N, C-alpha and C positions, 0 to 999 in steps of 0.2 A: 591854734595849737589844740589838737584833739587829745583827749585823755581817756584812760581806761583804768578803773579801780578794781583790784582783786588781790587775793593773797597768792603770792608766787615767789619761788626761789630765784628764778632767772637763770637756771642752769639748763643749757640746751643739750639735748641728747637725741641720738638717732632712734627712730621708731623700731622697737623690737618686732612689731608685726611685719614691717617691711623686711627686716633681716630674715625672719622665718620664711616669708614668701619668696625672698631672693634665693634661699637655699634650695628651693624646690624647682627653680627654673634655670636658665642659662646664666644666671647671676651667681657669683660666689661670695662668701664672707670669710675674711681672714682677720685674725686678731694677734696681738702681741704686746710687748712691753717696751717702753722707751721714755727717756726724759723724766724718769721718776713717776710715770703714769702708764696708761695703757693706750693702745690704738685699736681701731676697728675700721675695716674697709669693706664696702659692698661694691662690687664691680661686675660688669658684663664679661663673663669668662667663656667666650665662644670656643676658645682653643683648649679648654679644660686644663689650664696651667696654674691653678691656684697655688699649689705647693711651690712651684718655681717662682711665681710672683712674690710670695711671702719671703722667700730667700732674698730676692732682689730688694724688697722693701726694707727688710732688716739691715741689709748691707748699706743701703742709702742712709738710714737713720744712724747707724753706728759711725759712719764717716762724718756725718754732721756733728754728732756729739764729740768726736775727737777734735773738733775745731772750736766749738762754742759752749761746751759744758764747763761751768765753773766747778763742778763736782769731780771732774777728772783732772788730777794734778798735772798730767802731761799734755793736756789739750792746749791748743794754740792760745786761747784766751787766758787760761791759767798761767801759762808761761809769760804772757804779757803782764799779767797782774802781779806776778812774783818778781819780775825784773824791775829794778829801781832806776834804770837808765831813762833819760828823757827822750832819747832817740833810739828806735829799734828798727831793724830790718826783718820783716816777716819771713823772708826766705831762710834766714838763719834759724828760725823757729820751726820751719817746715821742711827741714832736710833738703833745702834747695829745690823742692818740688812745688811748682806754682799751683798745681791742682790741690795741694794740701792746705792752701790758704784761701781758696775760693769762697767757701762758706763764711769764713770770718770776715772777709772783705765785703761780701754782699750783705751780711747782717749789719756791719758797720754803716754801709751806705743807706740801707733802709732805715736804720735807727736815726741817722743824721737827718734824713728827710722828715721823719715823724717828729723829731725834736723841734724842728721849725714849724711844722703844721699844727703841733699841739702847744705852741707858745712856751716850749721848754718844760712842759709838765711831764713829758716822757724823756728822761735823761739817763742814759746808760752808765754815767759816772756815779750813780747813786750807790754803787756796790759797797763801799765802806759802811754806809749807814744801814744797808740791808743786813750786813754781818752784825753790826752793833745791836740791832733790834732782835737778833736771833733767828733770822729767816734765810741766811746765806750759807755759803759752802763751809763756814766754820762750825756749823752744827747748830741745832736748836737749843737755845739757852734763854731763859726768861729774864727780863729786866725787872728787878725788884725796886730799884730806885733810879729814876732818870737823871742822867748827868747832863744838864743843859750846856755847860761849858764844853764838854766833849763833843756834843752834837754840833755846836758852833764851829769847833775846830774841823770837824769832818766836812761841814758844809763848804769849807774852803777848797775841798777836793772835788766838789760837784759843779761841773761846768763843762758841758760837752763842746763848747766852742774852743776850749783850750786843748783839745786833742784833734789832730789832723792825720789823715791817712792818704798818702799819694802813692798810687801803685802799691809797692811793698814797703814803703817807708812810713813808719808811724812816729809822730812826734807829739809830746805833751809838755805842758808848762811845768809839771812836777812829776818826779819819778814814782811817787806813791799814789798817783791817780790810778783807779782801777775801773774796769768795764764789766757790765752785766747786760747781756742781750736777752735775758729771760722774757722780757716783755714782747719780743718779736720772734724768738727762736722757735717756739712751739708752732706758731702759725707758719713760719718759714718752712718748718719740717713738713707741715701739711701740704704746702705748695710744692715742695721738693718731691714728695711722694706722687703728687698729681703729675708732675713732669715725667716721672719715671713710668707711670701707667700709660701716659700718652705716647711715650717712646716705644711702648710695646703694642701700640695700636688700640689702646682702650680709650673710648670716648665717653662712656657712661659709667660714672662712679660717684660714690660718696665716701669721703675720707674724714675720720674723726680721730684726733689725738688730744686726750685729756679735755674733751669738751669743745675744742676748736675744730671747725668743720669747713669742708669745701665740697660743693656738689656741682658736678658737670654732667651735661646730657640729661638722660631720663632713667627712671627706675624700670623694673621688669614689667610694670603695667603700662608703660608708655607715658607716665606723668612725670612732672618735675619732682625732684626729691623733696620730701617733707620732713621737717624737724620740729621738735616741740619744746616748750617751756614747761617744766615739771609742776605738778600739783604739790604744794609744800605742806602736806599733811604727814604727820608721823606715821610710819608704817605704810604709806601710799606706795603702790607698785611703781617700778621704774618707768613703766610706759603709761602712767597717768599724767595727762597734760591739761593745762588750762588754755593754752594757745598753741596753734600749729601754724608754722610759716613755711613758705615755699622757697627753696634755694634754686633759682633759675640761673645756673652758671655763676654762682656767687659763693663767697665765703662768709662764715659767721663765727665770731669769737665773743666770749663772755668773760668779763672780769668782775670780781666782787670781793667784799670783805666778810662774807658770811660763812666761809668755809675754813680758810687758813688763818687762824688766830690763836691766841692763848690769853689766859688770865693769870696774873701773878698772885702772890699770897694776900696782897692788899685788895684784890678784887678788880684791879685795873685791867682793862682789856686792850690788847694791841694786835692789830691786823697786819698782814704781810705787805700791804701796799704802802710804800713810803713816799711821802711828798718830798720831791727833790728841792723844793723852795723853802720848806720849813725844817726839814730834817726829821720830822716826826711821823710816826705811824698815822696814816690818814684816818680821821674820824669825822664823819658827816652823816647827814640824813640819807645820802645816796648809798644804796646797798649794792647795786650791781648795774652793769652796762653791757648790753649786747650790741655788737656793731656788725653791719653788713658791708662788705667791700668786694671789689673784683678779685683780690687775692687775700689769703689768710694772714700773711705777715702784717699787712696794713690794718686789717680788722683787729688783730691781736694788739698791735701797738696803740691804736686809737682807743681801744677798750680800757687799757691801763691808764693812758693819758687822761681820758675822760673821768676816770674814777678819782684821780688826784686833783683835777681842776674844779670839780663840782658841777652840779646839774645845770645851772643857768648858762655858764660859759660853754660847757660841753654841748648843750642843745643848740646854742647859737652857731657853733662851728659845724655841727652835724647838719643843720638846716642850710648853711651857706655852701657847704661842700657837696657838689652834685655827684661825687663818686662814692659817697658813703651814706648809710642810714643807720639809725640807732634807736634802741629802746632802753629807757632809764627806769629803774625801779628804786623808789625812795619812800621814806616815811613822811607823810604830809602833816599839816598842822593839826589834823584831827587824830594823829597817831595811827593812821591807817596806811597800809602799803598801797602805793599808787604807781601806775606805769604811764610814762609819757613817751610817745613815739615822735621821732622826727617826721617832718611833713610828708616825705615820700614813702614812708614805710607802711602806711595804711593798706596799700594795695597788696602787701605781702601776707596779710592775715587771712588764713583759710578758715579757722575755727576759733570761736571765742565762747567758752561755756558760760561766762558770767553775764553776758548780754547787758552790760552796763556802760556801753560806750557813750561818751558825751560829745 
């Protein structure tokens, strides 16, 4: 196991230099808002259709949100969560239009697979607990005093094996079980935009939604897309990196507890990643995980699952699964930030400013 020690946030961002260079060539850059965050896309625009492509991208993402966003009261997932029946027919929630259920079905299928591949550390039925801790669709509210009995009651609702989806028929053991696809939906959105670009004949592109990325083909200089891990110094520019990696037709997603959190009046700190097995906001020495995978939904889901299961178990899975690679940032016994890569990721590193590889 090779290690690298340096100070780093673990947030992967697109190179600003590449964006500026792309704007001066046959490559175009489009940006927008979605899923409570922003998106940025660099792509080869030989037909000079950037404005038209942006309209299409926005349309694709709006359609996705109408099915899987828990913040839209009339979305498919919100209607599932608000219904107390143990058996539901999705077509009744989708105006009898099968195309309006497709994204919900695919997110369900992806989440079910990742639930198994992460040993149930990625569990979409954690929604009630996400709301309890103040990170869900019910709004941000701080927990001043933890109610362990209430958490135990909510844990009875957390078990993805008790929800099944066959075609358009959804069944669950309890009508108050709820779903949350946020651990895969953003990555799925990246993949969806990639499919849209390819349907328009675009084969060279880099898509980023809220830090989740997919790079296909090559950039305007004929190289594979390069993305970086930021320098974590206060006031450091957005394009200051400690490590640069290559995305050779791969996706990259990062999950961490260092950005979305709050402290209550007693000084207790709670982060947005909830452990589905304990019911508590996850607290460990693992600060962030970056996962490489063939598709972004898979990378996104694994990143969240790895954060909840902890470094040792996550590294074991990443080393054993030849479809993914990962970088783990944690606090070691010397109270230093340390990064451990899964075995196959070393080849992805293009630049390491620290020069302290072991």
